[in-house]
C-alpha positions as CSV (number, residue, x, y, z in Angstrom):
1,M,139.3,82.2,111.1
2,S,138.8,85.8,112.0
3,E,135.9,87.4,113.9
4,P,133.1,89.2,112.0
5,T,134.3,92.3,110.3
6,T,133.9,95.3,112.7
7,S,131.2,97.8,111.6
8,Y,128.7,100.1,113.2
9,T,126.8,97.0,114.1
10,F,129.6,95.7,116.3
11,Q,131.1,98.9,117.5
12,C,130.5,99.8,121.1
13,S,129.0,103.2,122.2
14,T,131.3,106.1,122.8
15,R,128.8,107.9,125.0
16,P,129.9,108.6,128.6
17,V,128.8,106.1,131.3
18,E,125.5,107.2,132.9
19,Q,123.7,106.1,136.0
20,P,120.8,103.9,135.1
21,A,117.2,105.0,135.7
22,G,116.2,101.6,137.0
23,P,117.5,98.0,137.5
24,R,119.7,96.7,134.7
25,I,120.9,93.2,133.9
26,F,123.8,92.8,131.5
27,V,124.3,89.4,130.0
28,F,128.0,88.6,129.3
29,G,129.8,85.7,127.8
30,C,131.5,84.5,124.7
31,A,129.6,84.1,121.5
32,R,127.9,80.7,121.1
33,S,127.9,80.3,124.9
34,G,124.1,80.7,125.5
35,T,123.8,84.5,125.9
36,T,120.7,84.7,123.7
37,L,119.2,81.7,125.5
38,L,119.7,83.6,128.8
39,L,117.9,86.6,127.2
40,N,115.0,84.2,126.5
41,L,115.0,83.0,130.1
42,M,114.7,86.6,131.3
43,R,111.6,87.0,129.1
44,T,109.8,84.6,131.3
45,F,109.9,86.9,134.3
46,D,107.2,89.5,135.0
47,G,108.1,93.1,134.7
48,V,111.3,92.6,132.7
49,S,112.0,94.2,129.3
50,V,114.5,92.4,127.1
51,V,116.5,94.3,124.4
52,D,116.2,92.0,121.3
53,R,119.7,92.7,119.9
54,E,123.3,93.0,121.1
55,H,123.6,96.1,123.2
56,C,126.6,98.0,124.5
57,L,126.5,98.3,128.3
58,R,126.7,102.1,128.0
59,D,123.6,102.2,125.9
60,L,121.8,99.7,128.2
61,V,122.3,101.9,131.3
62,A,121.2,105.0,129.3
63,D,117.8,103.5,128.6
64,P,115.2,105.8,130.3
65,S,112.9,103.0,131.5
66,P,112.5,102.9,135.3
67,G,111.8,99.1,135.2
68,W,114.0,96.1,134.7
69,V,115.8,96.1,131.4
70,V,118.1,93.3,130.2
71,G,120.5,93.3,127.3
72,K,123.4,91.2,126.1
73,R,126.9,92.3,125.2
74,K,128.3,93.4,121.9
75,I,131.4,91.7,120.6
76,H,133.8,94.4,121.9
77,C,132.2,95.0,125.3
78,G,134.9,92.9,126.9
79,D,137.4,95.6,126.0
80,H,135.9,98.2,128.3
81,L,133.7,96.3,130.7
82,L,136.2,96.4,133.6
83,T,136.5,100.1,133.4
84,D,132.8,100.8,133.0
85,M,131.7,98.6,135.9
86,A,133.7,100.6,138.4
87,D,131.0,103.3,138.0
88,L,128.1,100.9,137.7
89,R,128.0,99.0,140.9
90,Q,124.2,98.6,140.9
91,V,124.1,96.8,137.5
92,W,123.7,93.1,137.6
93,I,126.0,91.0,135.4
94,I,125.0,87.4,134.4
95,D,128.0,85.7,133.0
96,I,127.6,82.4,131.1
97,L,130.4,79.9,130.5
98,R,130.4,77.0,128.0
99,D,133.0,74.4,127.2
100,P,135.3,76.2,124.7
101,R,135.3,73.1,122.4
102,D,131.6,73.3,121.9
103,V,131.9,77.1,121.5
104,I,134.5,77.0,118.7
105,T,132.6,74.2,116.9
106,S,129.2,76.0,117.1
107,R,127.6,77.1,113.8
108,Q,125.0,79.7,113.3
109,K,122.3,79.6,110.7
110,G,121.9,82.7,108.6
111,D,125.4,83.9,109.3
112,R,126.1,86.2,106.4
113,R,129.7,85.0,106.3
114,N,128.4,81.6,105.1
115,S,128.5,82.8,101.5
116,S,132.3,83.5,101.8
117,R,134.6,80.9,100.4
118,S,137.1,81.6,103.2
119,F,134.5,81.0,106.0
120,D,134.6,77.4,107.4
121,G,131.2,77.5,109.1
122,F,132.4,78.0,112.7
123,Y,131.4,81.2,114.3
124,C,134.3,82.1,116.5
125,D,137.8,81.0,117.6
126,Y,139.3,80.0,121.0
127,S,140.9,83.5,121.3
128,R,137.5,85.1,121.7
129,W,136.5,82.6,124.4
130,D,139.8,83.2,126.2
131,R,139.4,86.9,126.2
132,D,135.8,87.0,127.4
133,V,136.4,84.3,130.1
134,R,139.4,86.2,131.4
135,V,137.4,89.5,131.6
136,A,134.6,87.7,133.6
137,A,137.2,86.1,135.9
138,S,138.8,89.5,136.5
139,L,135.4,90.9,137.6
140,R,134.9,88.2,140.2
141,G,135.3,89.6,143.7
142,R,135.4,93.1,142.3
143,H,131.9,93.5,141.0
144,T,129.5,92.3,143.7
145,R,126.4,92.0,141.6
146,M,127.6,89.2,139.4
147,L,126.1,85.8,138.8
148,H,127.7,82.9,137.0
149,V,125.8,80.3,134.9
150,R,127.1,77.3,133.0
151,Y,125.6,76.6,129.7
152,E,125.6,72.9,130.4
153,H,123.6,73.4,133.6
154,L,121.2,75.8,131.9
155,V,120.2,73.3,129.2
156,A,120.1,70.3,131.5
157,A,118.1,71.9,134.4
158,C,116.6,75.1,132.8
159,D,113.7,75.4,135.3
160,Q,116.0,75.1,138.3
161,V,118.4,77.7,137.0
162,Q,115.3,80.0,136.3
163,E,114.1,79.5,139.8
164,D,117.5,80.3,141.3
165,L,118.0,83.4,139.2
166,G,114.5,84.6,140.2
167,A,115.3,84.0,143.9
168,V,118.5,86.0,143.7
169,L,117.0,88.9,141.7
170,G,113.6,88.9,143.3
171,L,111.7,88.2,140.1
172,E,108.6,86.1,139.5
173,A,108.3,83.8,136.5
174,R,105.2,83.8,134.3
175,V,105.9,80.4,132.9
176,P,108.6,77.7,133.5
177,F,111.7,78.3,131.2
178,S,111.0,74.9,129.7
179,N,107.9,76.5,128.3
180,H,109.5,79.8,127.2
181,V,108.5,79.3,123.6
182,S,104.9,80.2,124.6
183,V,105.9,83.7,125.7
184,M,108.4,84.5,122.9
185,P,107.2,87.7,121.1
186,A,105.9,87.3,117.6
187,D,108.2,90.1,116.4
188,V,111.4,88.6,117.7
189,S,114.2,89.6,115.3
190,D,115.7,87.4,112.6
191,A,119.1,88.0,114.2
192,T,117.8,86.4,117.4
193,R,116.2,83.5,115.6
194,G,119.5,82.9,113.8
195,M,121.6,83.0,117.0
196,L,119.3,80.3,118.4
197,N,119.2,78.4,115.2
198,G,115.5,78.8,115.4
199,I,113.0,79.3,118.2
200,R,112.7,75.9,119.9
201,P,112.5,74.2,123.3
202,V,115.6,74.2,125.5
203,S,117.6,71.1,124.7
204,D,120.9,69.5,125.8
205,D,121.6,67.8,122.6
206,R,124.5,70.1,121.7
207,V,126.5,69.4,124.9
208,G,129.7,67.6,124.0
209,R,129.0,67.6,120.3
210,W,132.6,68.5,119.7
211,S,133.6,65.0,120.7
212,Y,131.7,63.0,118.1
213,D,130.9,65.2,115.1
214,P,133.7,64.6,112.6
215,R,134.1,68.2,111.5
216,S,134.0,69.4,115.1
217,V,136.7,66.9,116.1
218,E,139.0,68.1,113.4
219,R,138.2,71.7,114.3
220,V,139.1,71.2,118.0
221,A,142.4,69.5,117.0
222,D,143.3,72.4,114.8
223,Q,142.5,74.9,117.5
224,L,144.5,73.0,120.1
225,R,147.5,73.1,117.7
226,L,147.1,76.8,117.4
227,H,146.3,77.4,121.1
228,P,147.9,74.6,123.2
229,E,147.0,76.6,126.4
230,M,143.3,75.9,125.7
231,E,143.6,72.4,127.2
232,T,144.9,73.7,130.5
233,L,142.3,76.5,130.8
234,L,139.3,74.3,129.9
235,Q,140.3,71.8,132.5
236,A,140.8,74.6,135.0
237,A,137.3,75.7,134.2
238,G,136.1,72.2,135.2
239,Y,135.7,70.5,131.8
240,E,136.9,67.0,131.0
241,P,140.3,66.5,129.3
242,S,140.1,66.3,125.5
243,D,141.6,62.8,125.5
244,Q,139.0,61.5,127.9
245,A,135.9,62.7,126.1
246,T,132.9,60.4,126.9
247,S,130.0,62.4,125.4
248,P,128.2,60.2,122.8
249,P,125.8,61.5,120.2
250,P,122.2,61.7,121.3
251,A,120.0,58.7,120.3
252,H,117.6,61.0,118.6
253,P,119.3,64.3,117.6
254,G,117.3,67.3,118.8
255,S,114.9,65.3,120.9
256,P,116.3,65.6,124.4
257,T,114.8,68.4,126.4
258,A,116.0,70.3,129.5
259,K,114.3,67.6,131.7
260,S,116.1,64.7,130.1
261,T,119.1,63.0,131.7
262,P,122.4,63.2,129.7
263,A,123.8,59.8,128.6
264,A,127.1,60.8,130.0
265,P,128.0,63.0,133.0
266,A,127.9,66.7,132.2
267,P,131.3,68.3,131.8
268,A,130.5,70.6,134.7
269,P,129.5,69.0,138.1
270,T,125.8,69.1,138.6
271,A,125.7,67.8,142.2
272,R,126.4,71.2,143.6
273,P,123.6,73.6,144.5
274,A,122.3,75.8,141.7
275,V,123.0,78.9,143.8
276,A,126.0,79.3,146.0
277,A,128.0,82.1,147.5
278,A,131.1,83.1,145.6
279,A,134.3,84.7,146.8
280,T,134.3,88.3,147.9
281,A,137.0,90.9,147.1
282,E,138.5,90.4,150.5
283,S,139.2,86.7,149.8
284,T,140.4,87.0,146.2
285,P,144.0,88.0,145.7
286,A,144.5,91.0,143.5
287,D,147.2,89.3,141.5
288,A,145.4,86.0,141.1
289,E,145.6,84.4,137.7
290,P,142.2,85.0,136.0
291,V,141.4,81.4,135.2
292,P,137.7,80.5,135.9
293,P,137.4,77.8,138.5
294,A,134.7,75.1,138.4
295,R,131.5,76.7,139.8
296,P,127.9,75.9,140.4
297,A,125.2,76.7,137.8
298,V,124.6,80.1,139.5
299,A,126.9,81.7,142.0
300,A,125.5,84.6,143.9
301,V,128.0,87.2,145.1
302,T,127.5,89.4,148.2
303,A,125.2,92.4,147.4
304,P,126.8,95.8,147.6
305,R,126.0,98.5,150.2
306,D,124.3,100.6,147.6
307,R,120.8,99.1,147.7
308,R,118.9,101.5,145.5
309,F,118.1,98.8,143.0
310,Q,118.3,95.9,145.3
311,P,115.3,93.6,144.5
């Protein structure tokens, strides 16, 4: 299955990179990994403006607002992110990682491609996950204002992740993230509603769905045949082998909340602290293979010397 047809909606900006007028947070990660959910988390902080659509990094930093502005990547931002970030050291990046098997089996309500006979209902392929994960891995140790969040941690302990992000960024929450629906704007776009499959409480009921949903099981098998390297990389990222999947379907689909305890251990280890120091450029070999290691929910990287926008 191919990615959505490239049009003006998906094209990145051709404007030159500008220095931002204020603090900026750029949410990065593969489609169906929780980037929109992260935007909603940022809505819970005081003094933060969230761009309610996919946004090119170059357009985000060009926003004239002097306050905190948050936006999520466009589909092609990964193609120029490494180059752009060399001139944007003061911009925060929050990268989110999700089990690629849940990513490639995720469906989105309202996807205009659903009317196409050739569309099988799944939003993106493994190749998209691979590209975006490798881009994020290449930034580790190079861009010092970079935080890493696992989708599985975000939905299982959403208030803890919110607290940890707020502590790193110096932001105060208006409401717990578990109650974020109460502060969602009434005019949130249909596109955002579709990406979330509706405005609803944070839930961990989609974690590991690939292992028990019949269509998803078949989809993962097909993608593994096309991309056998997927198994190696997902295990390198800290996820359980495909032949040892233990995630059962939830007892009541849609009912578990972020405070509930998963029936099986989460694919990513949850015993680690939510915020931990990550490697610096000095400790990361320049020629290291960009495969994402198993990491805590949020990994705070050493702040840069330029502290103009340091919270």
